N, C-alpha and C positions, 0 to 999 in steps of 0.2 A: 434441522439444525439452526439454535441459537444464533445471534451474532456472535456474544461470546465464544461458543462453542467453533464457531469459526476463525474467528481469532487467534484462539489456542491453536486450529489445525494449520493455520497458517504460519504461528512462530514453530512450529514444530517442522513443517515443509522448509522452513528456512534453514533452521535447525540441523536438521538432517543431511543438507546438502545436494538433495535433487531439487532443488527449484533456487534462485536469487532472490531478491526483496521483490522485487516485481510482481515476478512468477507466481510466488507465494500468495499477494494479495488475489493476483487475478482467479486464481484456481481456485481458489475459495468461494469466488462469487461467480463464477463457471455460468449456475443458473440463473444470473441477472443479466448476460449477456446475447446469448442465442449462440453462444461458442463452444465449441470441446475444452476439454482440457489443455488437450494438444496443441489446437492451436493457441490457446492464451499463452499456454508454455512460449510457443515461437514469437508470438507478436510480441512479447515482454520480455525476449532474451537480452534484447541491447540495453535493458535501460537500469541496470543495476549497476551499485557502486557511483550513484548520481549521475543519472544519465551516459550511460557507459566509460564507466570512470574516472569522467569529468569532477567528480565527486560536487556536482552543480544539486539539482533536485533529487529528495530522496525518491530511488527507485518504489519502495512500497508506496508512497504516495504519488507516484505516476502510475502504478498498477490501479488504485482505486479511481484516477481519472481515466482509466482506460475503460473498468468497469464502468464508469459512470455516462461516459459518452458511449458505449453499447447500448445500455438500459435508457436512457434517454432517446436514443436513435440520433446524437447532434444535436438535440434543441435544447435551448438553453445550458447546456453541458456547462457551458464557462461561468454561470452562476453556482452549479453547483460544485466544482472543483473550488472558486474561491471559498466558498464557505468549509471545503475539505482542509484548503489549504491552512485556514485561519484556524479551525477546530485543531488540526495535529501539530502547529505550532505551539499552540497555548500548552498540549498536552506534552509536548517531544521538548518544548523548550526551543526547537528551531525547525525546519522544514530543507535547509541543504545540508547535505550528505557529511562535507568535510566539516561542519560544524557540530552535526550530532555524532561524528567520532571522534570528537574532540577531549581530548583526556583532561577530566578536573577530577580530583582527589583520588586518584588511582583506577578512574575507570569512566567509560566513555561519557557524554551528556547523556547518551538514549540509544542501549546496544540496538544492534542490527533487528533481533528477534522481536523487542520492545517495540520499535518503529514498524514492523508490520503488523503486529498485534493492532497498534495502534488507528495504522492506516485502516483496519477492518472496520475497526470501534467507529472512527469517524465516520465512512463510508454508512455504516449502517443508522448513524444518527440524522447526518444531512440526504439521504435518499429516504428515510421512512423507513428503512427494513426493518420489518415486525419480525418476532420470533413465529 
C-alpha cells in the first residue's frame, strides 16, 4: 500500500467513527511497529482531541510519533518526531488540536480527517517510507 493509500485509509477510519485520530494513524502504520492493529488501538486510545481531550498536541501527530518510536525501537526517535512536528505544522498551519479546530471563514483551520491524512504523509516523508 502506498503512503497516499495509507493516508486515505486513515482518514476513512477517522471519518467512519471506528478510530480516534491517534488510532487511525497508528493502525495504518501497524506494519511499521511490530504490534497488531488491536494493540495499537488500545495504546492510542487516550490520545485523541489533543491528548485526552486537553486540546494540546494533535492526536494524529501523536499516533505518528508512536509508530516512529516502535519503528526506531526508541533510537533517535526525538529527531524523527521533531521533523514530523515541523512538517505537520507546515502542512496544517498548527500542531495543537485547539488551534487546528479553530474556526476561520466558517471552517476549521485543518479538519480532523485532513490532520490524520497529513500525519500519515509526514510519517512517510520523515521515516523514508517508500511505496
